[in-house]
Structures are given as C-alpha cells and as structure tokens.
N, C-alpha and C positions, 0 to 999 in steps of 0.2 A: 736122657735128663730125668731126674727124679721128680715125680708128680706129688704135690702136696694135697692132702685131703683135709679141708677145713673142719668137716664134721667130726672126723677122728681126733683132730688136734683139740677141738673144743670140749671133748669129753672130760677133760681135767683142767678147764680154763682157769678156775680159781687158783689152783696150785701153780699153774704155769705163769699166772699174772703176778703173783706175790713178789717174785724177785724184781719185776719191773717197778712195782710200787716201792720197794725198798730202795732201789737205785734212784728213782725220781725223788724220794724223800731226802736223799743226800745232796741234791742239787741246791746250791745257794744262790744261783743267778736270780736277780730281781728283774721282772718285766722284760724278758728276752723278746726281741722282735720276731725271730723266726727260729724254728726247730726242725731238724730232720730226724725221723725215726726210721733207721735203717733195718730192714728185715722185719717189717711191721706185722707180718702174718695176717690174721683176721682182724687186726686193728685193736686188740686188747691193750697193748702197750701204748699205742697212740692215744687211746682214750685216757689212759693214766696221765699222760702228758697234758692233754687238753683240760682235764679236771684241775691239774696243778696250775696251768698257765692259760686260763680261758681267753685272754686277750691276745695271745701270741698266734702268729701264723705258723701252723704246724703241718708238715707234710709226712705222711706215711709212705714208705717205699718198700716194694717187695718185687721179686722176679716171678712169683707165682700168680697167674691170672685168676685161678680159683680162689686163692687167699684174698686177693684184692677185690674180687667180686663180693665176697662175704663181708669184707671190711666196709665197703661202700654201702652195702645193704644195712649193716648195723649202725654205721656212723656217717650218714650222708652229709653231715655238717662239717666234716673233716676232709681235707684234700688228700687223695691217694694217687700215687704214680707207679708205673712199672719201671723197675730199675734192677739191673744185674750188678750187684756190688763187686763182682769179680771182674767186670770188664767195662762198666759204664761210668766209673767215678770221674774220669777225665772229662766227661760230657757235662758235668755239673758246674755251671759258672757262678751260681749263687753262693754266697758265704753265709754261714749260720752262727748264731750265738750258742747253740747246743747241737751236737750230733750225738744221738742216743741210739743204742742198739742192745736189745735184750734177746739173748740166746739165738744169735744169728751167725756171728763170724766164725764159730766153730766149723761151719760148712765151707768156709773159704780157706784157700791155701796161703802160704807165704806171709804169715803174720808180721814178720820183721819188715816186710815191704808194705803190707796193708796198713798198719797203724800210722806210719808217716804220711801215707796218702790220705787217710781219714783226717789227719790234722790240717791238711791243706784246704779242707772244706770249711774251716773255722775262721771267724773274724778274729782280730787281735783280742786276746783275753777270752776267747770262746772256750767252750768246755766239750770235751769228748767223754762220754759216759758209756761204759760197756759192761755187760754181764754175759758170762759164758759158763756152761757146765764144765766141771773138772773131770773130763771123761776118763783119763788114765786111772783115776782113783775110784771110779764108780763100778760096783760089782756087776751091774747088768751089762755095761759096755764091755767089761772084761770077759764075761760069759759069752756074749755074742761073738767077740773076736776070736776067743779060743775055740769055740765050736766051728767057726768058719774055716779054721786052719786044721781041723782034725781030718782023719782019712775019709770020713763019710762025706765031707763037704768041700774039701780043698780043690776038687776038680770042678765044682759047680759054682762056687762063690769066690769072687775076688774080694779079699778082706779090705775093709775101709781103713785107710791110713788116718791116724790122728793128726789134725792140723794144729791142735793147741800146743803151745809152749808150756814149759813149767812156770810156776809162779815166779821163781827166781829169774828165769829168762825174760818173762814179761817185764819184771822190774828193770832189768838192764836196758831193754828196748825203750821203755818209757823214760828212763833217765837220760837217754840220748835225744829225746824229742821235747822234753820239758823239764824244768827244774821244780815245777809245782804239780805234784800228782800224789794220789793215794791209792793203795791196793789193799783189798781185804777179801777174806773167804768166809762164806757162810754155808753151813750144812743144814738143809731143811729136812725135817723129820715128818714126812707125809704119812698120814693114816690111810692105809689101803685096805679094802675089805677082803681082798683075796689075791692069790697068785695070778688069776685071770686078769685082774685089774691092772697089775703091773705089765702084763703082756699088752693089754689094750693101750696103756700109756705109751709104750715103746713102738707100737704099730703106727702111732702118729708122728714119731720122730726117728729114733735111732735104728729101729728095725727096717725101716722102709728101704734103704739102699741094698739090704741083703735080700729081702723078700722079692724085690723087683727083678732079681737075677734068676729066680726060680720059677718052675712051673707051679700051678696051684697045688698039686699033691705034694711036691717037694717043699713048698712053702709051709704047708700044714705040718709036715714032718719036722722041719726045722724049728718051727714055733713050739712043737711038742718037746723037742730036745731042750730048748731054752726053758720051758716050763719045768722040766725035771731038774735042771740045774738050779732054778730059783728055789725049789723045794729044799735043796741041799744047803743053799746060802742064806735063806731067810727063814727065821723061825716064826711060828704063829704065836702071837701074844695071848695072854690069859683071856682076853675078851674076844678072841677070834680074829682080830685084825693083824696086819703086818706093818711093822715099823720100817718104812721105806726111806732110807737116808739118801739125800741128793746133794752132793757138794757142788758149790758154784763159786766162781771167781768174779770179783768186781774191780773195776778201776775207773777213776775219774782223773782226767788230765786237763790242765789249763794250757792254752796256746800262748805261751809267754816268750817264745823265741822269735 
C-alpha cells in the first residue's frame, strides 16, 4: 500500500489548494446541512469548504492515517474520518448535500462504476463536485511512464495504469447519471523555481508509486533520469523560473434522477 507523506505534500500546498478553491467557488448550494470531502489529504480542501460553508457539518475522509493526523492537528474544529473510497462507500449510510473530491479519484479504478456509486451518497438534488489531474496530457506523467517502460527500468518497475477516462468518456458517464451537469478543463501555469522543485512536487504524488518499488539507490537513479527528461521538455524562462503547466478536469453533477 502506498504511504502518503503529509510534509512532502504540503511543500506546494498553495498551488495544490487552488483547484479546490476554484471548484468550491462554482458551488451554488445555499446553506447545505452536510458535506463529505472525499480524499481530504491534510485537510486543505476541507478547510476551503468550511470557509465557504461555516455553518455546515463537514466531514473530511481519507484512507491515510498520516494525512488524517496532520488534518486533525491543523483543523481540530473539523471532523475527519478514515475511509477507503475504493471499498468502504457501501458502509456510508448518511446522505449528503455535497460530495466533494479534489485530486483524489485518479487513484481509484473503474470510474464508470465509481461515479454512480458516489451519486448514491447524495440527497435528492445533492451535488457531486470533482477535480482530477488530466494525467494523459501532463508531460511529467508521460515522462515517468515512458521511463518505467524502457529497458533500464521495465524489470524493476510495474508501470502505473491510468485510471482516468477521457473528458469525452466522462461526459458520457455523467449523462447517464444526471441530466444536470457541467464539465470544464483548466490548465494551471505554476511558477517553479527549478527542475528540482518539479521533482519535489511529484515526490509528493505521482512519483511515489514508482519510487516505492525501488531500492534507495535505484530510486535516486530513477529520479535522476526523470530530471534529465525534464530538462529536455521544460525550458527555463528569462527570469530563471520554469513555467509548469498542469491541466485539470472539473465536473459538477446534480442528483436529479
């Protein structure tokens, strides 16, 4: 099981939180009674929801004990629970006005089955709000996967399969579970000070499943290979920074069936 590191994840917490802010800002629900934040991590997205809806009962849920411990330390006034969204959804008896998830479900398989299950957690006219990275279009994800499949690494690393559907496929899934939904894409242009900073960003997320399969020396060598590819794919701007584009997919779905 992949182990999350809250400290590593928090190194870029402002940039990681902005999509949650943007998604929450699109919510038009007035005075929801209760909200579930699925895959809350260290609680940054849950706080966004609490700031928007201070009078609502909000639950942050995650399957990482380390992330939950950090969330409870930072936001003791919010309720957090341990939940494996890949297997425990049937155990949730409560129905919610909003089920919110920021950069979580890309770790879960079978989205054609997952999304209808998430809809069952909603009250009538409840809202499902999701944000996920568009991994197939992201150069760093492409670099990592290509490296893991080359002759130097294909005997040591099992490449990670993309769980995400295409935007068109998500559209078709959503059209079967609701007649009231919206889908949009946003590419964030992060200002990164160095190639090393991009590596550190990914050590907190996308690189973890690969590095955990390797010895320490092999992990360092793999990171070095990723670094070399980053130098080929990303140019340094005139001020010395790197323009780090990060495409993300959003959708908001109303439970009206």
